[in-house]
C-alpha positions, 0 to 999 in steps of 0.5 A: 249637139256636139260637133264631131268635124274635128273627130272625123278628121282625126279618124282620117289622120289615124287611117293615114298614120296606121297605114305608115306604121303598118297598122300597128300602134307604138308600144310604150313602157311606163317610165319607173316613178316613185308614187307617193301614197295618199292621205284623204283630206277631212272634206273628201270621201274615203277611197279605200286606198292605203293613205300616205302622207307623202302624196301631195294633196292634189294627187288626192284630190279627185277631178272636181268642179268648184262652183264660183256661182249658181250654174250647170255642169252638162255632161254629154255621153257619160260613161256608165260608171260615172258618179259624183259627190257633192262637197265630199258626200256619198257618190251618186249615179249620174242620170242621163237622158237622150236630148233633142239632138239624140245625144245622151245628156246629163245636167247637174245644177249646182249652187255657188261654192259647191264642190262636185267631185267625179269618179269612174272606173275606165274610159268608154270613149268609142271614137268610131261611134262618136261617143265621147264623154264631154263636160261642159259648164253653163250659166246665164252669162258668158263668164266663169261659173266654175273652177276645175282642179284635181286628179283626172285619174279619178275618172279611171279608177275611182278607188286607187286613182291617187297612185295611178299612173297609167292610161289603159284606153285609146282616146281615154280623155279626148275632148273631155273639156272641149268647147269649155268656152269661158264658163270655167277657168283655173283655180287660183291655187289648185291645178288640174293634174294629169299624172299619167306617165304611160300613155295610149294613142290620142289619149288627151286629143282635144281634151281642153280644145276651145277652153278660152278662159284657161290660163294655165295648162297642167304639167305633163310628166316625162313619158313615152309619147304615143301616136296623137297623144298630145294632138289639139290638146289646147287648140284654141285656148285663147287665154293660155299664157303658161304653156307646160314644159314638154319633157319627152325626147322621143317623139312619135307621129302626131304627138303634138299635132295642133297642140297650141293651135289658136292660143292667142296669148301665148308669147314664148313656146316650150323649149324643144331639145334636141330630137329627130322629128317624125311624121307630123309631130309638130304639124300646126303646133302653134298655128294662130298663136298671134303673139308667139315670138320666141321659139327654141327648137333644137331638133337635129333632124327635120326631114320627116314628112310634114313634121313642121308643117304650118307649126308656126303659121300666123305667129307674131310678125317678128320674133326670135328663132333659136336653133341647133348649129348645123341644122338648116331651116327654111323661111316659111310657115314650115320653118323660121317666119320670114321676119324673125331673127335667128340665133344659133346655139351651141349644141346642148347635151342632155343630163340624165338622172333617174334618182328622185332624190337628186336635182340638176341645175339643168337638164341639158347643157353646153360643153364647159357649163358647170352643172350643180347636182343637189341631193335631198337634205333629209338623205344627204348623209346617206350618199356615198358618192357621186358619179357622172359618166359620158353615155358614149364611153362610160368615162367617169367625170370629175365631180367636186364639192361635198355634202349636199352640193357637188358640180361638174363640167358638161362635156361635149356628149350626153352624161348620166348622173347617179349617187351611190348610197350607203349600205351599213350593218346594224352594229347591235347584232348579237349572236352573228354577223352580216356582210353585203357583197356584189359578186366576190367583193364586200361592199358598203355602198351601191348604185340604184339598181345594182343587186346586192347579196347579204350574207349572214354568219350565225355564231356557233350554236346559233341560226339565222331567224330573219333578215331585216333591210331597212331603206332610208330614202324619201321616207323610210320603210322595209326593203324587199329581198329574196332570201336563199338560206343565209343569204338574201339579195336586193336591188339597191334603191335610191337611199341608203339600206340598213342591214340587220336581222336576228339569230336564235339558238339553233335547236336540233330537235323540233320542240324546246323540251322532251315531254312525251314517251319515245322523245329523243333528247339532244344535248342542247335539251331540244327533243324529237318526237317519235311521230317525226322520226318513225318514218324516216332516218335520223340525220347525222347531226341528230345521231351525233347529238342524241344523248337520252330517250324518254321512257316515262312521263309523270302527269299532274293534273293531266299535264306533263310534269317531268320525264325520265329519260334513259342514257344511251351508254350502258356499263357492267359494274358493281354498286360498291365493294364488299369492303366499302361502308355502303355495303352494309349501310341500308340508310344510303340505299333507302330513300323511297325511290329517290335516286338523287337522294341516294347519290347524295348520300353516298357521294356527299356523305349525307348518310355517314358515308366517308369512303366514297371512291371510284374503286369502293362504288364503281357504279355510283361513280360511273353515274356521277361521271357519266359522259355518254359518247362524249357528246352530252354538251352542257347536260353532263350532270344529274345522271343516276343509277335508277331506284327499282321504282324508276327502273320499272317505269323505264321498263314500261316504255321499253318498246318506245326506248327500243325503237328510238335506240334502233333509229340512233343506231350503234354508233351513238347508243348501246342495246337497251337490254344487254345481250349477256345480262338482262338484270339491271342494278338499282340503288333500291335497298333489299331486305338483307343489308348487303343486297339491292334490287335488280329489275329484269328488263326482259320481263319486268321482274324485280329481285331483292337478292342481288349482292351489292358487291356483284357486277351486273348491267347498269344504265343511268337515267335523267329527269327533265322538266316538261312544263 
C-alpha cells in the first residue's frame, strides 16, 4: 500500500502557507506561446486533432511505457477516464480492483518491445482523500524493465494533448511516478515532455520522487510559478545527473521545496538568476546531494522566512559558490557550505525577448558583454530592424551588423530585444490600392503586438471585395483581422505581413441585370427589383443613376429572354416633317414591330432615306441621341421610339412602371403619362402613307390615324438581355 507520509506532511505545509497568504492560491497567467500543430506518427492512434508538421514528434506522442523486457505496470488509484492502447491500437479501459491494502489497483502485464500509451481527460487526484494516481513498474529483478517518454498532457486531454499547455487542477501530476525505484529509466533518444506554461499549486509535487534510475530530468518551460509547483519533484532520484534549467524569475512559496533532495549524482546545480526569494522557496532544495560541488545563485534578497533552510545540507564537502556582488550569505546549511570557496560575480542583467524567431547568445549578461542576436534564416528577409531598449528608461541601444546576425553591448540594466517586421502591399493589386498605418502615419513595418490599420482605396466605380493578410513567420498562413468597411486592423505578429485583397465592380443594384417587370435599371446595367424598393425610399445614389424601368419581359421556355425597358426622360415632337422623304415612304415604317430596323432604315438609309436630319426626323433624332437626365454612363445607345406592339407591351406593365417612377421622383424621371397628351407616337406605319399609329397610355387603345408631321408625346425604349 502506498506510503502517504510525505503527502500528510505536504498537507500540513499547505495549511501553513495558506495561512501566510490569506488562504488564497497565487493567480497565474499563462505565458503566451506559439504552439505547433501535431502530426500523427504512423504507429500512433489518431486523436481527432488537426495535424501540423510543425509540432515536434515528442509533443505528438502520448505518455508511453516501452517494455525493455516482460514486466508489469501497476497503477494505484487510476482515474475513471484512464485508458491505454497497445502499439497504437484501440484504446481500452483500465480495469482496477481493490487490493489487500484497500487501494484501488490495476495491473497490466506487458511483453518485451510492446508500447503502452496512456490517455485520460483530467486529473482526479484528491489529496484530502489520499487518492493519488500512481504508476509503478514491476519485474522479477531490480533492474530497468521500461522506458518512459512522451507528452504527459495525454492524461489531461486525450484528444488535444498535443497543443495543450495549461494544467487545470491542483496536484494534477503529484506523485505520478513516485517510488519508481530502478525498474524504469530514460529512453536513449526520447524524453518525457512537460509542456505546461500555466501551472496549478503542487501540480508536479513528488512527480518523480524515488525514481532511482532516472538520469535526465524533463525540460521545464518558462512559466509563472505557483505554490509548491515543483516541490519534491526529483526527490531521491539517485541517478539524476542532468538537472533541467529553471527559467522562471518570479518565485512563490515552496515552489522548489526539496526539488532535488537526495540526488546523489548531481554535481552542478542549475544556475539561479537574480531574484527576490520568498517563503521556503529553496528549502531543502539540494539536501542530500552528496556530490553537488557547484552552485551559482544571484538572488538579491534572501531574507524571506526559511527561503534557503537546509537547501545545501549534506552536499559535497568542498565546492564553489558564486553569489551576486553585495549580497551577504551566512556559512551554514542555509547559506554557503563552510568549506566551499566563494566567488563574487558582477551583477548580471536580464535580456528579455518574447519573439520565438529570435535567439540570443545569452539570456542575462554583465555590463559591457557583447550579445549576439540571431534570427531564423527562413524569415531573415522579413525583418525590417532590431530594437534593444533599456527597460528602466526605454532608451535605445545601438545595434550593429546586418542580415541574420546583430550584436549589442550590454548596459548596466535589464533590456528588451525586439524585431520590427516588414509590412508589404501586394504589387499586383487591381482596381484599387491599399496602405498600412499606425495612428496618422503610413508604415511599412511594425513590432509584434502593435496595432496596424490597413486602408483600402477602391478605384472609381469599384468597391472592396475582401482583405487578405498573409503572415510570413514560422510558417505561413492567414493573419486574423477585424474589418470595418474599407479598413481593417490587426495585431502585428512575429513575422512579416503581406497585405492584399480584391476589388469588384461597384454595381448599384442588387442584381447584375434586369429580368422582371418593375425592375429599376441603373447606368451600370444592374437592377433593383420592386420587392426591395416597395417598402423603402430610394437612396440618392440610386435616384441619380436610375435610367429606365422594365415594363415587359419576353419569356422563352419559361425563362426570361429579354426585357423592354422605358427611358425616364420624355419629350413632345413629330415623327418627321411634311417635306421629308419618310412622310410618304411606307417602307421605312413597316418592319413588323422591329423598332431597331425602323431606326436603321431612317438613320442609316437602309430604306432609301437620304435626307435624315434633326429637322426632318425630330423624334427619331431625339431617340438616337437620347441623353436621359445626363446620367446614362456607357448605356447611351440603342434607344428607340417603340413600335405599336412594343408600346402595347409597355402599357401592359404600366402600373409597375408608374410605381417605380414615383419612387425615383421628378428630379430624375418624367411622369409616365404626359398630363397634356396621353397619345404616344410609335414608328408603326398606318394604312395612309403619311400616318403612323399612336397608343393611348391611359386606356391602351391604338389609333392608326395620326399624321407623321404632327407633334405628340414620345418616350424611348431599350432592350436588355435577361439571360
